C-alpha positions as CSV (number, residue, x, y, z in Angstrom):
1,X,-7.1,19.0,11.7
2,X,-8.1,15.0,10.8
3,X,-6.3,12.3,13.0
4,X,-3.2,10.7,11.5
5,X,-3.6,6.9,10.5
6,X,-1.3,4.9,9.8
7,X,-1.4,2.3,7.1
8,X,0.9,-0.7,5.4
9,X,1.4,-1.1,2.2
10,X,3.0,-4.3,0.8
11,X,5.1,-4.7,-2.3
12,X,5.0,-8.5,-3.6
13,X,7.3,-10.2,-5.9
14,X,6.1,-12.4,-8.7
15,X,4.7,-15.0,-6.9
16,X,2.6,-12.9,-4.4
17,X,5.1,-13.6,-1.4
18,X,5.7,-10.3,0.4
19,X,9.0,-8.3,-0.8
20,X,8.5,-5.7,1.6
21,X,6.4,-4.1,4.3
22,X,6.3,0.1,4.4
23,X,4.5,1.9,6.6
24,X,2.1,4.6,5.4
25,X,1.3,7.3,8.1
26,X,-2.0,9.5,6.6
27,X,-4.8,11.5,7.6
28,X,-7.0,9.5,5.4
29,X,-7.2,6.4,3.2
30,X,-7.2,8.6,-0.6
31,X,-3.9,10.1,0.6
32,X,-2.6,6.6,1.5
33,X,-3.7,5.1,-1.5
34,X,-1.8,7.8,-4.2
35,X,1.0,6.6,-1.7
36,X,0.6,2.9,-2.1
37,X,0.9,3.7,-6.5
38,X,4.1,5.8,-5.7
39,X,5.3,2.1,-4.1
40,X,4.9,0.1,-8.0
41,X,7.3,-0.6,-9.6
42,X,7.6,-3.5,-11.4
43,X,5.5,-5.0,-8.2
44,X,2.2,-5.3,-7.0
45,X,1.1,-3.1,-4.1
46,X,-1.7,-4.4,-1.9
47,X,-2.3,-1.3,1.1
48,X,-4.0,-2.7,4.0
49,X,-6.1,-0.7,7.1
50,X,-4.7,-3.4,9.7
51,X,-7.0,-7.0,8.9
52,X,-8.4,-4.9,5.9
53,X,-7.2,-4.9,2.4
54,X,-7.7,-1.8,1.1
55,X,-6.8,-1.9,-2.6
56,X,-4.6,-3.7,-4.4
57,X,-2.5,-2.1,-7.4
58,X,-1.2,-3.9,-10.2
59,X,2.7,-3.7,-11.2
60,X,3.2,-1.8,-15.0
61,X,4.2,-4.0,-17.4
């Protein structure tokens, strides 16, 4: 059994400012990326592991 890890997904507004934070508890980074991608809905989303940015997912225009 793999240990769970906490990630933060930040939904950004059009100016790049944080609009909302979503805490994700996942088994690994790939699962966290998949969950963060699901938050992209007209807004960019950044996925963070503590103070390390893992990925950025661009909004679909």
